[in-house]
Each structure stands twice: as structure tokens, then as C-alpha cells.
MARPAFI-202159 format. One record per residue: residue in three letters; z, x, y of N, C-alpha, C, O in turn. Coordinates in Angstrom, 3 decimals, decimal comma. Atoms other than C-alpha are relative to their C-alpha. Layout:
- type | npz | npx | npy | capz | capx | capy | cpz | cpx | cpy | opz | opx | opy
- ALA | Z | X | Y | Z | X | Y | Z | X | Y | Z | X | Y
...
END
This chain:
- type | npz | npx | npy | capz | capx | capy | cpz | cpx | cpy | opz | opx | opy
- UNK | -0,896 | -1,071 | 0,191 | -126,200 | 46,424 | -52,467 | 0,385 | 0,773 | 1,252 | 1,504 | 1,263 | 1,400
- UNK | -0,339 | -0,694 | -1,406 | -126,410 | 47,972 | -48,955 | 1,119 | -0,941 | 0,648 | 2,145 | -0,447 | 1,115
- UNK | -0,913 | 0,898 | -0,662 | -124,594 | 44,895 | -47,638 | 1,469 | 0,213 | -0,598 | 2,475 | 0,331 | 0,101
- UNK | -1,351 | -0,225 | 0,667 | -121,799 | 45,363 | -50,225 | 0,570 | 1,319 | 0,457 | 1,774 | 1,390 | 0,705
- UNK | -0,602 | -1,242 | -0,292 | -121,441 | 49,007 | -49,346 | 0,538 | 0,024 | 1,420 | 1,590 | 0,588 | 1,721
- UNK | -0,466 | 0,068 | -1,453 | -121,273 | 48,275 | -45,562 | 1,420 | -0,828 | 0,057 | 2,417 | -0,462 | 0,681
- UNK | -1,155 | 0,830 | -0,052 | -118,810 | 45,550 | -46,155 | 1,341 | 0,750 | -0,549 | 2,454 | 0,547 | -0,064
- UNK | -1,027 | -0,680 | 0,578 | -116,683 | 47,818 | -48,293 | 0,495 | 1,081 | 1,034 | 1,690 | 1,253 | 1,275
- UNK | -0,312 | -1,044 | -0,908 | -116,873 | 50,640 | -45,773 | 0,785 | -0,586 | 1,242 | 1,754 | 0,013 | 1,709
- UNK | -0,767 | 0,581 | -1,085 | -115,784 | 48,269 | -42,930 | 1,358 | -0,393 | -0,413 | 2,304 | -0,305 | 0,369
- UNK | -1,387 | 0,371 | 0,525 | -112,911 | 47,059 | -45,113 | 0,841 | 1,315 | 0,000 | 1,972 | 1,303 | 0,486
- UNK | -0,780 | -1,189 | 0,039 | -111,779 | 50,601 | -45,645 | 0,420 | 0,579 | 1,312 | 1,525 | 1,085 | 1,507
- UNK | -0,228 | -0,454 | -1,461 | -112,156 | 51,519 | -41,920 | 1,016 | -0,820 | 0,703 | 1,839 | -0,331 | 1,478
- UNK | -1,004 | 0,918 | -0,553 | -110,226 | 48,376 | -40,989 | 1,388 | 0,195 | -0,504 | 2,393 | 0,109 | 0,201
- UNK | -1,404 | -0,260 | 0,550 | -107,454 | 49,117 | -43,403 | 0,503 | 1,251 | 0,552 | 1,669 | 1,278 | 0,948
- UNK | -0,650 | -1,223 | -0,588 | -107,070 | 52,684 | -42,183 | 0,303 | -0,189 | 1,493 | 1,351 | 0,299 | 1,917
- UNK | -0,353 | 0,288 | -1,432 | -107,153 | 51,607 | -38,498 | 1,285 | -0,835 | 0,021 | 2,171 | -0,569 | 0,833
- UNK | -1,217 | 0,832 | 0,089 | -104,537 | 48,967 | -39,415 | 1,249 | 0,775 | -0,299 | 2,315 | 0,548 | 0,273
- UNK | -1,018 | -0,867 | 0,386 | -102,440 | 51,541 | -41,026 | 0,509 | 0,940 | 1,122 | 1,698 | 1,184 | 1,330
- UNK | -0,261 | -0,930 | -1,273 | -102,674 | 53,884 | -37,965 | 0,787 | -0,788 | 1,120 | 1,786 | -0,332 | 1,675
- UNK | -0,580 | 0,759 | -1,068 | -101,859 | 51,122 | -35,509 | 1,460 | -0,385 | -0,484 | 2,420 | -0,208 | 0,266
- UNK | -1,234 | 0,427 | 0,462 | -99,036 | 49,833 | -37,597 | 1,067 | 1,145 | -0,049 | 2,253 | 0,946 | 0,212
- UNK | -0,940 | -1,193 | 0,047 | -97,564 | 53,420 | -38,060 | 0,339 | 0,333 | 1,475 | 1,471 | 0,707 | 1,778
- UNK | -0,374 | -0,317 | -1,386 | -97,726 | 53,947 | -34,389 | 0,965 | -1,013 | 0,628 | 1,873 | -0,605 | 1,353
- UNK | -1,080 | 1,027 | -0,390 | -95,833 | 50,697 | -33,605 | 1,336 | 0,368 | -0,607 | 2,344 | 0,389 | 0,100
- UNK | -1,246 | -0,355 | 0,597 | -93,213 | 51,710 | -36,089 | 0,628 | 1,324 | 0,668 | 1,838 | 1,463 | 0,846
- UNK | -0,429 | -1,407 | -0,633 | -92,955 | 55,226 | -34,503 | 0,641 | -0,375 | 1,448 | 1,732 | 0,038 | 1,840
- UNK | -0,592 | 0,308 | -1,331 | -92,571 | 53,710 | -31,020 | 1,341 | -0,757 | -0,121 | 2,303 | -0,462 | 0,588
- UNK | -1,280 | 0,730 | 0,251 | -89,919 | 51,285 | -32,270 | 1,226 | 0,867 | -0,263 | 2,319 | 0,752 | 0,291
- UNK | -1,062 | -0,968 | 0,326 | -88,007 | 54,066 | -33,854 | 0,422 | 0,839 | 1,318 | 1,620 | 0,983 | 1,562
- UNK | -0,300 | -0,784 | -1,124 | -88,203 | 56,204 | -30,621 | 0,827 | -0,809 | 1,056 | 1,740 | -0,304 | 1,709
- UNK | -0,705 | 0,999 | -0,895 | -87,069 | 53,122 | -28,568 | 1,511 | -0,198 | -0,566 | 2,483 | -0,308 | 0,181
- UNK | -1,371 | 0,146 | 0,694 | -84,126 | 52,753 | -31,044 | 0,871 | 1,153 | 0,235 | 2,036 | 0,993 | 0,600
- UNK | -0,691 | -1,188 | -0,336 | -83,125 | 56,351 | -30,683 | 0,355 | 0,050 | 1,403 | 1,519 | 0,356 | 1,663
- UNK | -0,246 | -0,025 | -1,518 | -83,344 | 56,173 | -26,788 | 1,196 | -0,895 | 0,227 | 2,143 | -0,505 | 0,910
- UNK | -1,027 | 1,052 | -0,214 | -81,150 | 53,047 | -26,901 | 1,369 | 0,508 | -0,545 | 2,405 | 0,394 | 0,111
- UNK | -1,229 | -0,542 | 0,611 | -78,602 | 54,627 | -29,211 | 0,594 | 1,186 | 0,805 | 1,801 | 1,277 | 1,032
- UNK | -0,341 | -1,131 | -0,853 | -78,520 | 57,779 | -27,166 | 0,645 | -0,458 | 1,289 | 1,702 | 0,017 | 1,705
- UNK | -0,526 | 0,604 | -1,342 | -78,022 | 55,791 | -23,939 | 1,416 | -0,523 | -0,227 | 2,327 | -0,238 | 0,551
- UNK | -1,195 | 0,694 | 0,242 | -75,237 | 53,797 | -25,497 | 1,057 | 1,073 | -0,250 | 2,133 | 1,013 | 0,346
- UNK | -0,928 | -1,112 | 0,202 | -73,525 | 56,959 | -26,809 | 0,500 | 0,757 | 1,269 | 1,674 | 1,097 | 1,416
- UNK | -0,339 | -0,658 | -1,301 | -73,630 | 58,597 | -23,382 | 0,892 | -0,893 | 0,873 | 1,841 | -0,456 | 1,525
- UNK | -0,795 | 1,019 | -0,872 | -72,301 | 55,473 | -21,676 | 1,459 | -0,104 | -0,622 | 2,431 | -0,124 | 0,133
- UNK | -1,295 | 0,115 | 0,627 | -69,411 | 55,192 | -24,192 | 0,795 | 1,345 | 0,147 | 2,023 | 1,299 | 0,225
- UNK | -0,678 | -1,261 | -0,238 | -68,566 | 58,920 | -23,768 | 0,424 | 0,078 | 1,502 | 1,502 | 0,570 | 1,836
- UNK | -0,312 | -0,028 | -1,443 | -68,666 | 58,553 | -20,001 | 1,222 | -1,044 | 0,295 | 2,144 | -0,787 | 1,068
- UNK | -1,263 | 0,934 | -0,210 | -66,295 | 55,542 | -20,120 | 1,269 | 0,568 | -0,704 | 2,388 | 0,352 | -0,237
- UNK | -1,199 | -0,702 | 0,580 | -63,999 | 57,459 | -22,404 | 0,519 | 1,227 | 0,845 | 1,720 | 1,489 | 0,897
- UNK | -0,399 | -1,083 | -0,889 | -64,002 | 60,479 | -20,038 | 0,748 | -0,566 | 1,191 | 1,813 | -0,051 | 1,532
- UNK | -0,633 | 0,686 | -1,201 | -63,111 | 58,234 | -17,024 | 1,312 | -0,547 | -0,524 | 2,318 | -0,330 | 0,151
- UNK | -1,287 | 0,676 | 0,516 | -60,425 | 56,420 | -19,037 | 1,047 | 1,193 | -0,283 | 2,203 | 1,153 | 0,137
- UNK | -0,995 | -1,072 | 0,192 | -58,895 | 59,718 | -20,247 | 0,495 | 0,741 | 1,129 | 1,626 | 1,223 | 1,185
- UNK | -0,465 | -0,637 | -1,314 | -58,837 | 61,176 | -16,876 | 0,963 | -0,835 | 0,781 | 1,995 | -0,327 | 1,219
- UNK | -0,827 | 0,907 | -0,676 | -57,339 | 58,169 | -15,224 | 1,441 | -0,030 | -0,621 | 2,462 | -0,005 | 0,066
- UNK | -1,393 | 0,053 | 0,757 | -54,529 | 58,029 | -18,026 | 0,662 | 1,330 | 0,186 | 1,871 | 1,316 | 0,416
- UNK | -0,614 | -1,319 | -0,123 | -53,853 | 61,779 | -17,783 | 0,504 | 0,140 | 1,447 | 1,633 | 0,593 | 1,632
- UNK | -0,523 | 0,103 | -1,326 | -53,578 | 61,463 | -14,006 | 1,280 | -0,783 | 0,255 | 2,207 | -0,369 | 0,952
- UNK | -1,178 | 0,907 | 0,002 | -51,159 | 58,573 | -14,399 | 1,218 | 0,562 | -0,600 | 2,324 | 0,441 | -0,072
- UNK | -1,137 | -0,697 | 0,768 | -49,015 | 60,452 | -16,884 | 0,562 | 1,079 | 0,873 | 1,772 | 1,180 | 1,076
- UNK | -0,397 | -1,124 | -1,058 | -48,941 | 63,450 | -14,446 | 0,812 | -0,615 | 1,106 | 1,921 | -0,162 | 1,391
- UNK | -0,642 | 0,557 | -1,204 | -48,002 | 61,289 | -11,529 | 1,376 | -0,508 | -0,275 | 2,310 | -0,321 | 0,505
- UNK | -1,309 | 0,490 | 0,484 | -45,211 | 59,625 | -13,451 | 0,987 | 1,165 | -0,238 | 2,152 | 1,086 | 0,151
- UNK | -0,814 | -1,184 | 0,211 | -43,888 | 63,038 | -14,534 | 0,488 | 0,536 | 1,178 | 1,672 | 0,855 | 1,289
- UNK | -0,427 | -0,623 | -1,259 | -43,974 | 64,355 | -10,999 | 0,986 | -0,824 | 0,722 | 1,885 | -0,324 | 1,396
- UNK | -0,915 | 0,952 | -0,717 | -42,252 | 61,294 | -9,709 | 1,375 | 0,162 | -0,612 | 2,362 | 0,243 | 0,120
- UNK | -1,314 | -0,128 | 0,707 | -39,467 | 61,633 | -12,340 | 0,641 | 1,275 | 0,490 | 1,785 | 1,320 | 0,945
- UNK | -0,689 | -1,385 | -0,363 | -38,938 | 65,314 | -11,607 | 0,349 | -0,020 | 1,445 | 1,428 | 0,495 | 1,739
- UNK | -0,243 | 0,072 | -1,480 | -39,016 | 64,756 | -7,803 | 1,296 | -0,842 | 0,123 | 2,259 | -0,454 | 0,784
- UNK | -1,152 | 0,991 | -0,168 | -36,596 | 61,840 | -8,132 | 1,271 | 0,637 | -0,465 | 2,309 | 0,518 | 0,185
- UNK | -1,122 | -0,740 | 0,471 | -34,279 | 63,947 | -10,275 | 0,469 | 1,041 | 0,959 | 1,670 | 1,171 | 1,195
- UNK | -0,443 | -0,986 | -0,935 | -34,324 | 66,759 | -7,792 | 0,645 | -0,543 | 1,260 | 1,619 | 0,040 | 1,735
- UNK | -0,561 | 0,652 | -1,182 | -33,607 | 64,496 | -4,800 | 1,394 | -0,677 | -0,348 | 2,273 | -0,777 | 0,509
- UNK | -1,270 | 0,561 | 0,333 | -30,792 | 62,821 | -6,721 | 1,015 | 1,061 | -0,401 | 2,180 | 0,719 | -0,601
- UNK | -1,044 | -1,007 | 0,235 | -29,096 | 66,102 | -7,480 | 0,248 | 0,154 | -1,572 | 1,288 | 0,642 | -2,013
- UNK | -0,255 | 0,052 | 1,489 | -29,545 | 65,787 | -11,275 | 0,278 | 1,470 | -0,549 | -0,112 | 2,460 | 0,069
- UNK | -0,333 | -1,348 | 0,511 | -28,253 | 68,679 | -13,504 | -1,176 | 0,805 | -0,325 | -2,254 | 0,306 | -0,645
- UNK | 1,128 | -0,995 | 0,133 | -30,313 | 71,821 | -13,866 | -0,698 | -0,262 | -1,312 | -1,912 | -0,061 | -1,350
- UNK | 0,564 | -0,003 | 1,417 | -31,022 | 71,184 | -17,551 | -1,070 | -1,128 | 0,026 | -2,198 | -0,959 | -0,435
- UNK | 0,994 | 1,217 | -0,106 | -32,652 | 67,645 | -16,835 | -1,157 | 0,437 | 0,905 | -2,313 | 0,209 | 0,548
- UNK | 1,058 | -0,440 | -0,789 | -34,604 | 69,137 | -13,994 | -0,975 | 0,876 | -0,636 | -2,188 | 0,713 | -0,506
- UNK | 0,839 | -0,881 | 0,702 | -35,856 | 71,872 | -16,057 | -0,808 | -0,647 | -1,133 | -1,944 | -0,236 | -1,370
- UNK | 0,717 | 0,720 | 1,079 | -36,842 | 69,526 | -18,965 | -1,162 | -0,856 | 0,673 | -2,262 | -0,979 | 0,134
- UNK | 1,005 | 0,786 | -0,776 | -38,707 | 67,352 | -16,396 | -1,110 | 0,872 | 0,474 | -2,283 | 0,499 | 0,495
- UNK | 1,006 | -0,985 | -0,566 | -40,394 | 70,430 | -14,960 | -0,982 | 0,420 | -1,174 | -2,194 | 0,513 | -0,978
- UNK | 0,862 | -0,332 | 1,142 | -41,626 | 71,440 | -18,555 | -0,990 | -1,206 | -0,286 | -2,164 | -0,981 | -0,580
- UNK | 0,787 | 1,113 | 0,258 | -42,922 | 67,900 | -19,009 | -1,076 | -0,139 | 0,964 | -2,165 | -0,559 | 0,573
- UNK | 0,999 | 0,205 | -1,105 | -44,798 | 67,890 | -15,620 | -1,038 | 1,235 | -0,225 | -2,219 | 1,086 | 0,087
- UNK | 0,929 | -1,091 | 0,339 | -46,354 | 71,276 | -16,660 | -0,897 | -0,405 | -1,118 | -2,097 | -0,132 | -1,076
- UNK | 0,747 | 0,364 | 1,145 | -47,462 | 69,865 | -19,925 | -1,105 | -1,197 | 0,400 | -2,264 | -1,215 | -0,014
- UNK | 0,939 | 1,141 | -0,453 | -48,965 | 66,631 | -18,269 | -1,037 | 0,520 | 0,922 | -2,174 | 0,046 | 0,910
- UNK | 1,006 | -0,566 | -0,854 | -50,666 | 68,650 | -15,714 | -1,058 | 0,769 | -0,794 | -2,214 | 0,632 | -0,392
- UNK | 0,957 | -0,664 | 0,871 | -52,498 | 70,782 | -18,325 | -0,722 | -0,982 | -0,821 | -1,810 | -0,635 | -1,282
- UNK | 0,700 | 1,063 | 0,683 | -53,473 | 67,572 | -20,075 | -0,943 | -0,781 | 0,886 | -1,590 | -1,721 | 0,426
- UNK | 1,090 | 0,593 | -0,868 | -55,598 | 66,590 | -16,997 | -1,214 | 0,739 | -0,046 | -2,268 | 0,183 | 0,259
- UNK | 1,104 | -0,873 | -0,102 | -57,878 | 69,590 | -17,346 | -1,138 | -0,494 | -1,000 | -2,287 | -0,660 | -0,590
- UNK | 1,125 | 0,382 | 1,024 | -59,828 | 68,515 | -20,531 | -0,689 | -1,158 | 0,491 | -1,909 | -1,088 | 0,639
- UNK | 0,806 | 1,183 | -0,388 | -60,671 | 65,062 | -19,365 | -0,757 | 0,193 | 1,261 | -1,859 | -0,334 | 1,412
- UNK | 0,737 | -0,274 | -1,269 | -61,578 | 66,309 | -15,873 | -1,264 | 0,804 | -0,258 | -2,285 | 0,574 | 0,390
- UNK | 1,177 | -0,830 | 0,266 | -63,964 | 68,887 | -17,338 | -0,958 | -0,893 | -0,759 | -2,159 | -0,748 | -0,529
- UNK | 0,965 | 0,861 | 0,743 | -65,510 | 66,265 | -19,680 | -0,639 | -0,924 | 0,809 | -1,826 | -1,195 | 0,633
- UNK | 0,645 | 0,897 | -0,853 | -65,971 | 63,815 | -16,946 | -1,032 | 0,731 | 0,920 | -2,086 | 0,175 | 1,230
- UNK | 0,975 | -0,761 | -0,792 | -67,661 | 66,544 | -14,809 | -1,163 | 0,382 | -0,755 | -2,211 | 0,533 | -0,127
- UNK | 1,214 | -0,366 | 0,832 | -70,026 | 67,470 | -17,606 | -0,816 | -1,210 | -0,103 | -2,035 | -1,190 | 0,067
- UNK | 0,824 | 1,211 | 0,450 | -70,932 | 63,893 | -18,463 | -0,452 | -0,840 | 1,289 | -1,468 | -1,533 | 1,230
- UNK | 0,424 | 0,781 | -1,216 | -71,054 | 62,345 | -14,822 | -0,269 | 1,104 | 1,110 | 0,615 | 1,896 | 1,438
- UNK | 0,397 | -0,865 | -1,118 | -72,813 | 64,320 | -12,111 | -0,085 | -0,648 | 1,329 | -0,427 | -0,015 | 2,328
- UNK | 0,039 | 0,700 | -1,265 | -72,595 | 61,591 | -9,495 | 1,145 | 0,493 | 0,930 | 2,327 | 0,561 | 0,596
- UNK | -0,922 | -0,581 | -1,026 | -71,032 | 62,995 | -6,351 | 1,169 | -0,847 | 0,512 | 2,232 | -0,360 | 0,895
- UNK | -1,021 | 1,014 | -0,452 | -69,117 | 59,871 | -5,410 | 1,122 | 0,021 | -1,028 | 2,313 | 0,088 | -0,727
- UNK | -1,099 | 0,122 | 1,170 | -67,390 | 59,706 | -8,879 | 0,876 | 1,332 | 0,112 | 2,106 | 1,296 | 0,154
- UNK | -0,708 | -1,256 | -0,005 | -66,541 | 63,450 | -8,717 | 0,869 | 0,211 | 1,205 | 1,930 | 0,820 | 1,065
- UNK | -0,852 | -0,111 | -1,178 | -65,203 | 63,296 | -5,110 | 1,203 | -0,953 | -0,222 | 2,313 | -0,606 | 0,181
- UNK | -1,100 | 0,950 | 0,193 | -63,061 | 60,323 | -6,088 | 0,974 | 0,576 | -1,084 | 2,178 | 0,334 | -0,999
- UNK | -0,912 | -0,624 | 1,022 | -61,675 | 62,265 | -9,189 | 0,656 | 1,096 | 0,635 | 1,864 | 1,217 | 0,431
- UNK | -0,651 | -1,014 | -0,753 | -61,002 | 65,260 | -7,005 | 1,080 | -0,339 | 0,958 | 2,089 | 0,353 | 1,087
- UNK | -1,066 | 0,523 | -0,840 | -59,119 | 63,204 | -4,470 | 1,177 | -0,402 | -0,783 | 2,311 | -0,032 | -0,477
- UNK | -1,101 | 0,537 | 0,855 | -57,113 | 61,470 | -7,170 | 0,944 | 1,170 | -0,529 | 2,175 | 1,149 | -0,512
- UNK | -0,810 | -1,189 | 0,562 | -56,144 | 64,814 | -8,716 | 0,724 | 0,698 | 1,090 | 1,897 | 1,041 | 0,944
- UNK | -0,644 | -0,771 | -1,216 | -55,401 | 66,489 | -5,390 | 1,316 | -0,827 | 0,395 | 2,401 | -0,247 | 0,439
- UNK | -1,124 | 0,844 | -0,335 | -53,067 | 63,580 | -4,400 | 1,117 | 0,030 | -1,010 | 2,299 | 0,138 | -0,681
- UNK | -0,919 | -0,140 | 1,030 | -51,464 | 63,646 | -7,715 | 0,815 | 1,279 | -0,070 | 2,032 | 1,309 | -0,256
- UNK | -0,636 | -1,369 | -0,030 | -50,748 | 67,275 | -7,598 | 0,859 | 0,191 | 1,296 | 1,769 | 1,019 | 1,331
- UNK | -0,674 | -0,132 | -1,287 | -49,512 | 66,868 | -4,042 | 1,480 | -0,524 | -0,178 | 2,345 | -0,190 | 0,631
- UNK | -1,476 | 0,418 | 0,127 | -46,298 | 65,159 | -5,344 | 0,978 | 1,052 | -0,142 | 2,164 | 0,872 | 0,135
- UNK | -0,800 | -1,182 | 0,173 | -45,011 | 68,548 | -6,109 | 0,497 | 0,434 | 1,412 | 1,588 | 0,997 | 1,500
- UNK | -0,395 | -0,589 | -1,212 | -44,862 | 69,338 | -2,398 | 0,783 | -1,160 | 0,851 | 1,049 | -0,984 | 2,040
- UNK | -0,661 | 1,104 | -0,632 | -43,083 | 65,921 | -1,588 | 1,412 | -0,376 | -0,285 | 1,906 | -1,501 | -0,207
- UNK | -1,455 | 0,028 | 0,350 | -39,603 | 66,716 | -2,589 | 0,931 | 0,017 | 1,123 | 2,111 | 0,266 | 0,874
- UNK | -0,819 | -0,050 | -1,168 | -38,204 | 66,561 | 0,863 | 0,945 | -1,168 | 0,140 | 2,107 | -1,006 | 0,515
- UNK | -0,802 | 1,216 | -0,178 | -36,962 | 63,007 | 0,879 | -0,588 | -1,079 | -0,996 | -1,717 | -0,979 | -1,476
- UNK | 0,488 | 1,075 | 0,800 | -37,203 | 59,856 | -1,171 | -1,192 | -0,696 | 0,659 | -2,129 | -1,076 | -0,043
- UNK | 1,169 | 0,674 | -0,714 | -39,561 | 58,314 | 1,480 | -1,200 | 0,782 | -0,109 | -2,285 | 0,216 | -0,249
- UNK | 1,118 | -0,897 | 0,056 | -41,771 | 61,387 | 1,372 | -0,668 | -0,091 | -1,442 | -1,879 | -0,195 | -1,640
- UNK | 0,449 | 0,081 | 1,476 | -41,916 | 61,272 | -2,500 | -0,600 | -1,348 | -0,226 | -1,626 | -1,425 | -0,901
- UNK | 0,547 | 1,344 | 0,152 | -42,507 | 57,503 | -2,368 | -1,489 | -0,069 | 0,498 | -2,420 | -0,467 | -0,202
- UNK | 1,242 | 0,055 | -0,684 | -45,344 | 57,813 | 0,095 | -1,091 | 0,837 | -0,705 | -2,260 | 0,457 | -0,775
- UNK | 1,024 | -0,937 | 0,788 | -47,019 | 60,715 | -1,901 | -0,367 | -0,813 | -1,319 | -1,532 | -0,831 | -1,716
- UNK | 0,183 | 0,780 | 1,267 | -46,705 | 58,551 | -5,055 | -1,052 | -1,183 | 0,268 | -2,040 | -1,382 | -0,439
- UNK | 0,839 | 1,135 | -0,421 | -48,261 | 55,528 | -3,315 | -1,424 | 0,408 | 0,233 | -2,359 | -0,183 | -0,307
- UNK | 1,328 | -0,603 | -0,315 | -51,170 | 57,589 | -1,933 | -0,807 | 0,484 | -1,361 | -2,032 | 0,439 | -1,473
- UNK | 0,585 | -0,508 | 1,319 | -51,779 | 58,983 | -5,477 | -0,476 | -1,178 | -0,769 | -1,567 | -1,146 | -1,336
- UNK | 0,402 | 1,178 | 0,687 | -51,815 | 55,502 | -6,976 | -1,140 | -0,718 | 0,648 | -1,962 | -1,278 | -0,077
- UNK | 1,096 | 0,432 | -0,594 | -54,181 | 54,315 | -4,371 | -1,316 | 0,841 | -0,280 | -2,378 | 0,274 | -0,537
- UNK | 1,126 | -0,811 | 0,426 | -56,512 | 57,228 | -5,021 | -0,369 | -0,179 | -1,435 | -1,536 | 0,028 | -1,769
- UNK | 0,180 | 0,229 | 1,409 | -56,173 | 56,454 | -8,737 | -0,966 | -1,287 | -0,154 | -1,957 | -1,323 | -0,883
- UNK | 0,690 | 1,271 | 0,097 | -57,380 | 52,895 | -8,204 | -1,363 | 0,197 | 0,644 | -2,314 | -0,422 | 0,167
- UNK | 1,315 | -0,229 | -0,617 | -60,237 | 54,117 | -5,913 | -0,825 | 0,652 | -0,938 | -1,987 | 0,263 | -1,058
- UNK | 0,823 | -0,606 | 0,878 | -61,387 | 56,468 | -8,529 | -0,456 | -0,934 | -1,118 | -1,637 | -0,861 | -1,455
- UNK | 0,294 | 0,961 | 0,925 | -61,380 | 53,757 | -11,146 | -1,165 | -0,899 | 0,484 | -2,157 | -1,120 | -0,210
- UNK | 0,992 | 0,947 | -0,568 | -63,361 | 51,451 | -8,957 | -1,410 | 0,662 | 0,230 | -2,459 | 0,086 | -0,056
- UNK | 1,268 | -0,721 | -0,199 | -65,970 | 54,104 | -7,983 | -0,663 | 0,318 | -1,309 | -1,890 | 0,243 | -1,385
- UNK | 0,448 | -0,333 | 1,325 | -66,332 | 55,117 | -11,685 | -0,581 | -1,197 | -0,630 | -1,630 | -1,099 | -1,266
- UNK | 0,454 | 1,099 | 0,498 | -66,673 | 51,550 | -12,661 | -1,300 | -0,462 | 0,537 | -2,113 | -1,002 | -0,213
- UNK | 1,179 | 0,261 | -0,789 | -69,402 | 51,017 | -10,021 | -1,226 | 0,869 | -0,613 | -2,353 | 0,419 | -0,815
- UNK | 1,033 | -0,899 | 0,506 | -71,256 | 54,046 | -11,386 | -0,429 | -0,475 | -1,303 | -1,621 | -0,577 | -1,592
- UNK | 0,301 | 0,374 | 1,490 | -70,985 | 52,889 | -15,014 | -0,767 | -1,308 | 0,006 | -1,606 | -1,540 | -0,864
- UNK | 0,782 | 1,252 | 0,062 | -72,253 | 49,467 | -14,093 | -1,408 | 0,314 | 0,459 | -2,329 | -0,331 | -0,042
- UNK | 1,346 | -0,212 | -0,543 | -75,253 | 50,901 | -12,209 | -0,840 | 0,725 | -1,091 | -2,052 | 0,524 | -1,168
- UNK | 0,768 | -0,775 | 1,020 | -76,206 | 53,247 | -15,162 | -0,044 | -0,623 | -1,364 | -0,542 | -0,024 | -2,317
- UNK | 0,090 | 0,617 | 1,257 | -75,796 | 50,751 | -17,885 | -1,320 | -0,450 | -0,373 | -1,500 | -1,003 | -1,458
END
């Protein structure tokens, strides 16, 4: 009888320990899954922020080029005014992705590359002296854009 009770008690203790261990493994697997999902979400958000900023800067650079080109070619005032409004709109569209990128990416190299790209893109406004000056400013802004994309891609690859 004692042997039966000891055997039953050991079976109960074994079952309880098995349940505890199994529950802990399931808990750890769930935590790992949450961490993985969170990491993938952050990575996707960072990629979207970089892409949105690069696109917004490109749109603004194009708008500034068109505006400067129209000014240099002596286009009528109505067209210049329309292009000016468009460039103001595209400039304001840079703000949101820039802020998003700064919140999601704290890497100083990525931030510096973004700031450099934006600064050179905005500098097109001051390059309306000649076609050569405007072309040089546009080229510098495009190079800065490509550098930003390369730096951001390196950062995203390292943090994947």
C-alpha cells in the first residue's frame, strides 16, 4: 500500500513539474515571438521612414529645379507663381517623414546624411543665378540623396 501511495505521489509530482516546465517553455516561445514581431515591425517602420523621406526630398528637388528653370528662362509670372506654390507644398511634405525618421532612427550617421540631403535640396532655392549654378546645386542634392540612401541601407542591414 505504501509503495502504491509513493508511486502515485511521484506520478503527481512528475505531472505537475512537467506542466510547469512545459508552461515555461510555451511562455518563453511566446515572448520570443513577440520580440521577433516587434523587431520586424520597427525595421519595417524604419524602412518606410527612410523611403518616405527620400521620396519627399526627390519631389522637392524636382519642384525646386522646375521653379528655378522657369525663373531662369523668364517664364510668365503665373507659371512661376504656380511652381512656387508647388515647391512650398513639397517642402512641407518633407517635414513628416523627416520627423518620423528622426524618431525611429537615432543613428548619428543616418541623421547627418539626412540633414545633408535636406540642406542641399533646400539650397536649390539660392541657386537661381544661372543654369550652371542651378544644375550644380541639383547634382549636389542628388549625390547627397544617394549618400543618404546608402548610409540608411547600411544602418538597416546592420540592425536587421
